[in-house]
C-alpha positions as semicolon CSV with decimal commas, in nm:
position;residue;x (nm);y (nm);z (nm)
1;M;3,041;-3,094;-0,995
2;L;2,795;-2,997;-0,718
3;P;2,772;-2,630;-0,600
4;N;2,969;-2,536;-0,289
5;I;2,657;-2,435;-0,110
6;G;2,277;-2,411;-0,163
7;K;2,053;-2,621;-0,375
8;V;2,185;-2,849;-0,629
9;D;2,193;-2,708;-0,978
10;R;1,934;-2,792;-1,250
11;E;2,168;-3,025;-1,435
12;T;2,228;-3,231;-1,131
13;F;1,867;-3,246;-1,038
14;D;1,765;-3,343;-1,393
15;K;2,032;-3,607;-1,425
16;I;2,037;-3,774;-1,082
17;I;1,721;-3,698;-0,890
18;F;1,427;-3,631;-1,132
19;P;1,454;-3,968;-1,324
20;H;1,455;-4,176;-1,011
21;L;1,150;-4,106;-0,796
22;G;1,063;-4,449;-0,671
23;K;0,726;-4,611;-0,765
24;E;0,505;-4,421;-0,990
25;D;0,170;-4,320;-0,842
26;K;-0,120;-4,171;-1,039
27;S;-0,255;-3,991;-0,728
28;V;0,047;-3,743;-0,742
29;M;-0,088;-3,438;-0,901
30;I;0,219;-3,231;-0,854
31;G;0,559;-3,390;-0,792
32;P;0,923;-3,273;-0,795
33;K;1,004;-3,020;-1,064
34;H;1,168;-2,681;-1,110
35;G;0,966;-2,383;-1,006
36;V;0,728;-2,586;-0,779
37;D;0,720;-2,518;-0,407
38;A;0,528;-2,830;-0,283
39;A;0,378;-3,155;-0,392
40;A;0,008;-3,220;-0,426
41;V;-0,164;-3,562;-0,387
42;D;-0,514;-3,638;-0,484
43;L;-0,717;-3,768;-0,194
44;G;-1,040;-3,807;-0,390
45;D;-1,262;-3,518;-0,277
46;K;-0,966;-3,333;-0,130
47;V;-0,607;-3,268;-0,207
48;M;-0,300;-3,294;0,022
49;V;-0,032;-3,032;-0,023
50;I;0,299;-3,129;0,134
51;T;0,645;-2,971;0,152
52;E;0,978;-3,031;0,322
53;D;1,270;-2,784;0,390
54;P;1,586;-2,776;0,595
55;T;1,679;-2,453;0,765
56;F;2,054;-2,347;0,797
57;G;2,138;-2,241;1,152
58;M;2,310;-1,919;1,098
59;P;2,475;-1,821;1,430
60;V;2,380;-1,453;1,443
61;L;2,023;-1,556;1,373
62;M;1,987;-1,829;1,638
63;P;1,763;-1,608;1,863
64;Y;1,505;-1,623;1,585
65;F;1,567;-1,974;1,455
66;G;1,225;-2,123;1,550
67;W;1,038;-1,835;1,375
68;T;1,245;-1,900;1,064
69;I;1,172;-2,269;1,047
70;V;0,793;-2,226;1,071
71;H;0,749;-1,940;0,827
72;I;0,982;-2,063;0,552
73;C;0,824;-2,407;0,554
74;A;0,461;-2,306;0,588
75;S;0,505;-2,053;0,310
76;D;0,564;-2,338;0,057
77;V;0,222;-2,484;0,129
78;A;0,050;-2,143;0,135
79;V;0,198;-2,065;-0,207
80;L;-0,015;-2,353;-0,345
81;G;-0,317;-2,174;-0,233
82;V;-0,384;-2,405;0,056
83;K;-0,370;-2,319;0,439
84;P;-0,086;-2,497;0,621
85;K;-0,245;-2,747;0,876
86;Y;0,010;-3,005;1,013
87;M;0,384;-3,000;1,075
88;T;0,653;-3,262;1,155
89;I;1,008;-3,139;1,236
90;C;1,353;-3,288;1,263
91;L;1,557;-3,081;1,494
92;L;1,939;-3,172;1,507
93;L;2,149;-3,028;1,783
94;P;2,527;-3,025;1,834
95;P;2,678;-3,176;2,148
96;G;2,684;-2,932;2,443
97;T;2,354;-2,760;2,348
98;K;2,204;-2,602;2,660
99;D;1,852;-2,660;2,761
100;D;1,769;-2,287;2,726
101;T;1,875;-2,295;2,362
102;L;1,641;-2,584;2,281
103;K;1,357;-2,430;2,484
104;N;1,399;-2,094;2,298
105;I;1,392;-2,263;1,956
106;W;1,098;-2,495;2,047
107;M;0,879;-2,223;2,202
108;Q;0,919;-2,015;1,893
109;V;0,814;-2,301;1,677
110;H;0,521;-2,365;1,909
111;E;0,405;-1,996;1,921
112;E;0,433;-1,941;1,548
113;C;0,243;-2,261;1,469
114;K;-0,033;-2,139;1,705
115;K;-0,044;-1,812;1,518
116;L;-0,074;-1,988;1,186
117;N;-0,313;-2,254;1,309
118;I;-0,059;-2,538;1,253
119;T;-0,056;-2,851;1,465
120;I;0,278;-3,030;1,531
121;I;0,209;-3,393;1,482
122;G;0,548;-3,557;1,498
123;G;0,915;-3,535;1,423
124;H;1,254;-3,614;1,585
125;T;1,491;-3,417;1,809
126;G;1,847;-3,540;1,878
127;I;2,202;-3,439;1,952
128;Y;2,466;-3,555;1,698
129;P;2,835;-3,488;1,642
130;G;2,953;-3,299;1,332
131;I;2,694;-3,022;1,371
132;A;2,819;-2,680;1,437
133;Y;2,484;-2,513;1,517
134;P;2,129;-2,633;1,567
135;L;1,987;-2,734;1,239
136;N;1,641;-2,803;1,106
137;G;1,721;-3,127;0,923
138;G;1,384;-3,134;0,758
139;C;1,040;-2,971;0,849
140;T;0,742;-3,108;0,675
141;V;0,430;-2,904;0,652
142;I;0,097;-3,038;0,516
143;G;-0,223;-2,868;0,412
144;I;-0,554;-3,018;0,305
145;G;-0,766;-2,830;0,055
146;K;-0,967;-2,837;-0,259
147;K;-0,828;-2,920;-0,603
148;E;-0,966;-2,592;-0,762
149;E;-0,768;-2,394;-0,494
150;L;-0,426;-2,506;-0,620
151;T;-0,204;-2,228;-0,759
152;P;0,114;-2,402;-0,881
153;S;0,359;-2,224;-1,106
154;S;0,239;-2,449;-1,398
155;N;-0,097;-2,266;-1,384
156;A;0,025;-1,931;-1,521
157;K;-0,165;-1,838;-1,835
158;V;-0,073;-1,628;-2,128
159;G;-0,206;-1,267;-2,073
160;D;-0,170;-1,292;-1,687
161;S;-0,025;-0,990;-1,504
162;V;0,282;-1,063;-1,302
163;I;0,261;-0,929;-0,950
164;M;0,540;-0,891;-0,699
165;T;0,496;-0,840;-0,321
166;K;0,730;-0,658;-0,087
167;G;1,027;-0,608;-0,322
168;P;1,330;-0,834;-0,410
169;A;1,602;-0,970;-0,190
170;I;1,404;-0,955;0,129
171;E;1,587;-1,253;0,279
172;A;1,937;-1,127;0,173
173;T;1,867;-0,787;0,330
174;G;1,726;-0,909;0,656
175;I;2,010;-1,169;0,714
176;L;2,289;-0,940;0,615
177;A;2,162;-0,660;0,824
178;F;2,205;-0,881;1,128
179;Q;2,528;-1,042;1,008
180;A;2,705;-0,718;0,916
181;E;2,527;-0,493;1,174
182;K;2,837;-0,298;1,271
183;D;2,970;-0,240;0,923
184;L;2,635;-0,121;0,792
185;E;2,584;0,102;1,091
186;K;2,918;0,271;1,017
187;K;2,817;0,321;0,658
188;F;2,446;0,414;0,691
189;G;2,367;0,485;1,057
190;R;2,175;0,309;1,341
191;E;1,834;0,402;1,213
192;F;1,897;0,243;0,870
193;V;2,031;-0,078;1,029
194;D;1,722;-0,108;1,258
195;K;1,490;-0,083;0,953
196;A;1,701;-0,327;0,749
197;K;1,688;-0,586;1,027
198;K;1,309;-0,574;1,019
199;Y;1,320;-0,733;0,680
200;F;1,426;-1,054;0,844
201;F;1,068;-1,083;0,982
202;E;0,925;-1,031;0,638
203;M;1,064;-1,371;0,525
204;S;0,722;-1,533;0,503
205;V;0,472;-1,538;0,225
206;V;0,188;-1,710;0,423
207;K;-0,010;-1,404;0,460
208;D;0,068;-1,281;0,102
209;A;-0,043;-1,614;-0,042
210;L;-0,353;-1,673;0,146
211;T;-0,463;-1,314;0,073
212;A;-0,396;-1,334;-0,304
213;G;-0,470;-1,706;-0,355
214;K;-0,842;-1,692;-0,428
215;H;-0,789;-1,467;-0,738
216;A;-0,454;-1,600;-0,853
217;N;-0,373;-1,850;-1,129
218;A;-0,018;-1,920;-1,007
219;M;0,206;-1,827;-0,719
220;H;0,577;-1,885;-0,646
221;D;0,808;-1,737;-0,375
222;A;1,145;-1,611;-0,467
223;T;1,401;-1,808;-0,283
224;E;1,750;-1,885;-0,419
225;G;1,820;-1,697;-0,735
226;G;1,582;-1,420;-0,624
227;L;1,306;-1,246;-0,811
228;L;1,436;-1,313;-1,168
229;N;1,491;-1,676;-1,104
230;C;1,138;-1,704;-0,958
231;V;0,979;-1,542;-1,263
232;Y;1,186;-1,768;-1,492
233;E;1,074;-2,074;-1,303
234;I;0,712;-1,980;-1,333
235;A;0,750;-1,936;-1,711
236;E;0,938;-2,265;-1,747
237;A;0,687;-2,456;-1,530
238;S;0,389;-2,317;-1,722
239;K;0,572;-2,353;-2,063
240;N;0,507;-1,988;-2,136
241;G;0,698;-1,679;-2,201
242;V;0,721;-1,376;-1,988
243;T;0,821;-1,003;-2,010
244;I;0,934;-0,824;-1,702
245;F;1,011;-0,458;-1,674
246;E;1,303;-0,340;-1,443
247;E;1,149;0,005;-1,415
248;K;0,839;-0,144;-1,248
249;I;1,022;-0,333;-0,990
250;F;1,032;-0,129;-0,671
251;I;1,339;-0,175;-0,458
252;P;1,307;-0,054;-0,094
253;E;1,599;0,177;0,014
254;E;1,716;-0,070;0,279
255;V;1,728;-0,350;0,017
256;E;1,916;-0,129;-0,241
257;K;2,179;0,000;0,002
258;T;2,241;-0,331;0,179
259;C;2,282;-0,517;-0,142
260;G;2,490;-0,231;-0,281
261;Y;2,720;-0,240;0,011
262;F;2,795;-0,608;-0,068
263;G;2,807;-0,543;-0,443
264;I;2,530;-0,798;-0,509
265;D;2,240;-0,773;-0,744
266;P;1,911;-0,763;-0,543
267;L;1,712;-0,896;-0,843
268;I;1,897;-1,228;-0,831
269;S;1,962;-1,259;-0,452
270;I;1,783;-1,488;-0,220
271;G;1,438;-1,339;-0,152
272;E;1,223;-1,559;0,079
273;G;0,942;-1,320;0,163
274;T;0,885;-1,203;-0,197
275;L;0,579;-1,354;-0,359
276;V;0,539;-1,365;-0,738
277;I;0,176;-1,402;-0,844
278;T;0,016;-1,443;-1,189
279;A;-0,347;-1,343;-1,240
280;E;-0,591;-1,266;-1,520
281;K;-0,606;-0,902;-1,592
282;N;-0,959;-0,861;-1,464
283;K;-0,864;-1,000;-1,124
284;T;-0,537;-0,812;-1,086
285;N;-0,684;-0,505;-0,922
286;D;-0,869;-0,725;-0,675
287;I;-0,547;-0,888;-0,565
288;L;-0,373;-0,550;-0,525
289;R;-0,662;-0,410;-0,325
290;E;-0,664;-0,712;-0,099
291;L;-0,286;-0,705;-0,036
292;E;-0,307;-0,327;0,025
293;K;-0,583;-0,392;0,281
294;N;-0,350;-0,634;0,458
295;K;-0,067;-0,379;0,448
296;I;0,136;-0,578;0,190
297;K;0,296;-0,361;-0,081
298;A;0,253;-0,509;-0,432
299;Q;0,308;-0,399;-0,791
300;V;0,247;-0,534;-1,135
301;I;0,599;-0,593;-1,289
302;G;0,517;-0,767;-1,621
303;E;0,301;-1,009;-1,819
304;I;0,304;-1,378;-1,914
305;T;0,341;-1,415;-2,287
306;E;0,344;-1,694;-2,539
307;K;0,702;-1,769;-2,603
308;E;1,006;-1,549;-2,526
309;R;1,127;-1,479;-2,176
310;I;1,243;-1,121;-2,169
311;F;1,376;-0,879;-1,898
312;V;1,359;-0,522;-2,013
313;R;1,617;-0,296;-1,858
314;R;1,542;0,068;-1,749
315;D;1,718;0,193;-2,066
316;G;1,487;-0,012;-2,282
317;S;1,742;-0,277;-2,374
318;E;1,618;-0,636;-2,367
319;E;1,793;-0,935;-2,216
320;K;1,680;-1,295;-2,233
321;L;1,561;-1,419;-1,893
322;K;1,775;-1,712;-1,777
323;P;1,790;-1,930;-1,467
324;V;2,033;-1,797;-1,195
325;K;2,315;-2,054;-1,149
326;V;2,485;-1,904;-0,837
327;D;2,309;-1,675;-0,592
328;P;2,544;-1,395;-0,501
329;F;2,406;-1,382;-0,143
330;W;2,611;-1,675;-0,025
331;E;2,948;-1,518;-0,119
332;A;2,839;-1,191;0,064
333;Y;2,731;-1,395;0,380
334;F;3,047;-1,593;0,399
335;S;3,269;-1,279;0,345
336;T;3,108;-1,153;0,672
337;L;3,226;-1,474;0,852
338;K;3,577;-1,438;0,721
339;V;3,597;-1,079;0,849
340;E;3,465;-1,186;1,193
341;S;3,715;-1,473;1,219
342;Q;4,023;-1,244;1,161
């Protein structure tokens, strides 16, 4: 059975989607697989990196919807070590949408694309029944780069340091801070909520990835399933093991308290904005310095190993690292909607 919300599970992907990918083409260097953010196609002397993502139109976040579309989609190209260059977008609107709503979304898309040097080259915009809120039905971002620049998850090497930027559950914190603003303010105060809401605008790894890419072997952003799922996917894609230490994972106060309020684990909650990087030991400090120079907090949290995938808890106990089946963020998010509707 398919999940109630979010990406289809691994079993469904492996059974229905992965075996049926149309005509085989040898120019496809990186195709659909777990733990890979974008595809890569061999163009001869260059490589084309291409990704596509929908964006869920959450009502409370509609004032920032255009920003979200651009950064979430562009991040998946940047994670492969290539600068995003072109975009197409399919924007679907419900009947009754006002001109000002479309204008606000589109101007944000336009302005953020200008900031990231992305050119919009096509797409589709239309009004359709059955849609509750504006929806990015599919945004495609393309980058053109050199083959040696590619940093897919499968490139992680035994002995690599595992580096995390910003902290876990960035996306969960930013969205829930907006969605449950009143409740969180009652619990933690206005200043706390204002800080937590700023995490929404950290939901991008474009800057992180383009800063770290020249020294990295592999990069992957922590989306559904959060940090631990992201690390697992890197290990799986590279056919390696990994050891991650809980005591080395910094959790910002706003993340810890917001996730704690909803009773969700920040280590497995949706984390767009968190970049996981693997790099050779002799390049690790270069990456950390470059990220610090760009005001991006980062820390080594583990190492790529030969076989076993282990998560070491603060008390020293070890657990097998496994894929996250259900991201706890969704239950927390929909619980806020139920409260509002009462």
